[in-house]
C-alpha positions as CSV (number, residue, x, y, z in Angstrom):
1,M,0.0,0.0,0.0
2,K,2.8,2.3,0.9
3,E,4.6,1.6,-2.4
4,T,1.5,2.4,-4.4
5,A,1.1,5.8,-2.7
6,L,4.8,6.5,-3.4
7,S,4.3,5.4,-7.0
8,V,1.4,7.8,-7.4
9,N,3.4,10.6,-5.9
10,K,6.3,9.9,-8.3
11,I,3.9,9.9,-11.3
12,K,2.4,13.2,-10.2
13,A,5.8,14.7,-9.8
14,V,7.0,13.6,-13.2
15,L,3.8,14.9,-14.9
16,L,4.1,18.2,-13.1
17,V,7.7,18.6,-14.3
18,A,6.7,17.7,-17.8
19,I,3.9,20.3,-17.8
20,C,6.2,23.0,-16.4
21,V,8.8,22.3,-19.1
22,L,6.1,22.5,-21.8
23,A,4.7,25.8,-20.4
24,L,8.1,27.4,-20.2
25,S,9.0,26.3,-23.7
26,A,5.8,27.8,-25.0
27,C,6.4,31.1,-23.3
28,S,10.0,31.5,-24.7
29,S,10.5,34.4,-27.1
30,N,12.6,34.6,-30.2
31,K,15.5,36.9,-29.5
32,P,16.4,39.2,-32.4
33,Q,19.6,38.6,-34.4
34,V,21.7,41.7,-34.5
35,S,25.0,42.3,-36.4
36,V,27.0,45.5,-36.1
37,D,30.0,46.6,-38.1
38,G,32.6,47.1,-35.4
39,T,34.8,49.3,-37.6
40,Q,32.0,51.8,-38.1
41,N,32.2,55.1,-36.2
42,F,28.5,55.6,-35.3
43,A,29.2,59.0,-33.8
44,D,29.7,60.3,-37.4
45,I,26.2,59.3,-38.4
46,K,23.7,62.1,-38.0
47,T,21.0,61.7,-40.6
48,F,19.0,58.9,-42.2
49,H,16.6,58.2,-45.0
50,I,14.0,55.5,-45.3
51,P,13.3,54.5,-48.9
52,A,10.1,52.7,-49.9
53,P,10.3,49.0,-49.3
54,V,11.7,46.9,-52.2
55,K,9.2,44.2,-51.8
56,P,5.6,45.5,-52.2
57,I,3.6,45.5,-49.0
58,N,0.4,47.1,-47.8
59,A,0.8,50.9,-48.1
60,T,-0.7,51.6,-44.7
61,L,1.6,49.0,-43.0
62,A,4.6,50.5,-44.9
63,S,3.8,54.0,-43.8
64,H,3.3,52.8,-40.2
65,L,6.6,50.9,-40.2
66,S,8.5,53.9,-41.6
67,S,6.9,56.1,-39.0
68,T,7.8,53.8,-36.1
69,I,11.4,53.3,-37.3
70,T,11.7,57.0,-37.7
71,Q,10.5,57.7,-34.2
72,H,13.0,55.2,-32.7
73,L,16.0,56.6,-34.7
74,I,15.1,60.1,-33.7
75,A,15.1,58.9,-30.1
76,K,18.6,57.6,-30.8
77,G,19.7,61.1,-31.8
78,L,19.5,60.8,-35.6
79,T,17.6,63.3,-37.9
80,P,15.5,62.3,-41.0
81,A,16.9,63.7,-44.3
82,S,16.4,63.5,-48.0
83,E,18.0,60.6,-49.8
84,E,20.8,62.9,-51.2
85,N,21.6,64.4,-47.8
86,A,21.3,61.3,-45.6
87,D,24.4,59.6,-44.0
88,I,22.6,56.2,-44.0
89,A,19.7,54.5,-45.7
90,V,17.4,52.4,-43.5
91,V,15.9,49.5,-45.4
92,Y,13.3,47.2,-43.9
93,L,11.7,44.0,-45.1
94,P,8.6,42.6,-43.3
95,S,7.6,39.0,-43.8
96,N,5.1,36.5,-42.5
97,S,5.2,32.8,-42.2
98,T,3.6,29.9,-40.4
99,K,5.4,27.7,-38.0
100,E,4.3,24.1,-37.7
101,D,4.2,23.4,-34.0
102,G,4.3,19.6,-33.4
103,T,4.2,20.0,-29.7
104,T,2.7,17.0,-28.1
105,L,2.5,15.5,-24.7
106,N,3.4,11.8,-24.8
107,L,2.0,9.7,-21.9
108,G,2.6,6.2,-21.1
109,L,2.6,4.9,-17.5
110,G,3.3,1.5,-16.3
111,T,4.2,0.1,-12.9
112,G,6.0,-3.1,-12.1
113,S,7.7,-4.8,-9.3
114,F,10.9,-6.7,-9.3
115,G,11.5,-8.4,-6.1
116,R,11.1,-5.9,-3.3
117,S,11.6,-2.8,-5.5
118,G,8.9,-1.1,-7.5
119,G,9.3,1.0,-10.6
120,I,7.6,3.4,-12.9
121,S,8.0,3.3,-16.6
122,L,7.3,6.4,-18.8
123,G,6.9,5.8,-22.5
124,S,4.8,7.2,-25.3
125,I,1.6,5.2,-25.4
126,F,-0.7,8.1,-25.9
127,S,0.2,11.2,-27.9
128,I,-1.9,14.3,-27.1
129,P,-1.5,17.5,-29.1
130,V,-0.9,20.5,-26.9
131,G,-2.0,23.9,-28.1
132,E,-2.3,25.0,-31.7
133,Q,-0.5,23.0,-34.3
134,T,0.2,26.1,-36.6
135,T,1.4,29.5,-35.5
136,L,1.4,32.6,-37.6
137,Q,4.6,34.6,-37.3
138,Q,5.5,38.2,-38.4
139,G,9.1,38.8,-39.2
140,L,11.0,42.0,-39.8
141,Q,14.5,42.8,-40.9
142,I,16.0,46.3,-40.6
143,D,19.3,47.1,-42.3
144,L,21.3,50.4,-42.0
145,V,23.4,51.0,-45.1
146,K,26.2,53.5,-45.5
147,D,28.0,54.0,-48.8
148,G,26.7,50.7,-50.1
149,K,27.8,48.7,-47.0
150,F,25.7,47.2,-44.3
151,I,26.7,48.7,-40.9
152,Y,23.8,47.4,-38.8
153,S,21.5,44.5,-39.5
154,A,18.8,43.2,-37.2
155,S,16.1,40.6,-37.8
156,G,13.5,39.0,-35.6
157,V,10.2,37.3,-35.4
158,V,7.1,37.6,-33.2
159,E,4.2,35.2,-33.0
160,L,0.7,36.6,-33.8
161,E,-2.2,35.7,-31.6
162,S,-4.6,37.3,-34.1
163,K,-4.5,38.0,-37.8
164,D,-6.2,41.5,-37.7
165,S,-4.2,44.5,-38.9
166,I,-4.2,46.3,-35.5
167,S,-2.7,43.2,-33.8
168,I,-0.1,43.0,-36.5
169,Q,0.8,46.7,-36.2
170,N,1.2,46.3,-32.4
171,K,3.4,43.3,-32.7
172,L,5.5,45.0,-35.4
173,D,5.9,48.0,-33.1
174,E,7.2,45.7,-30.4
175,L,9.6,44.1,-32.9
176,V,11.0,47.5,-34.1
177,I,11.8,48.4,-30.5
178,R,13.6,45.1,-30.0
179,L,15.5,45.4,-33.3
180,L,16.7,48.9,-32.8
181,E,17.5,48.9,-29.1
182,Q,21.1,47.8,-29.7
183,Y,21.7,50.5,-32.2
184,P,24.6,52.6,-30.8
185,P,23.3,55.8,-29.4
186,K,24.9,59.1,-30.5
187,K,27.5,60.4,-28.1
């Protein structure tokens, strides 16, 4: 009787750990990838220009992204300028994709006894899907170009809970902040 209660407690502990691991992995975020040209003197950069996106996107979204990027670069001490007078060009490329999420919880419990010792066996007898199987992702890449050379490049992805335009704009705003936060501030 005592061994059965101990076995049940072990099973509960193992299941609790498995659920915690799944919950933590579901909450993890994608960190942006940022590359900076270490030879560049960012103190010399005072002005920027954002050309129209190379890849056609929704005009409202393009305008919003340009405005958001502009606000964050102004906060970093840069000034918008015409293409001819700008020290750097700021090019951005939004993208969207779906991620197949094959997250499953595999359960298989068995008990047995061998002599005086008992044991618990965990295997994959049942496979239960956990959460959505497909996730919509919004990506963004921001490149700063000076004299035809990339001096700062950042890309990242956020998961979208909803497909409406307002949610996408809000998630892109968050992503712009994350992508530009490592840009060297003016001194």
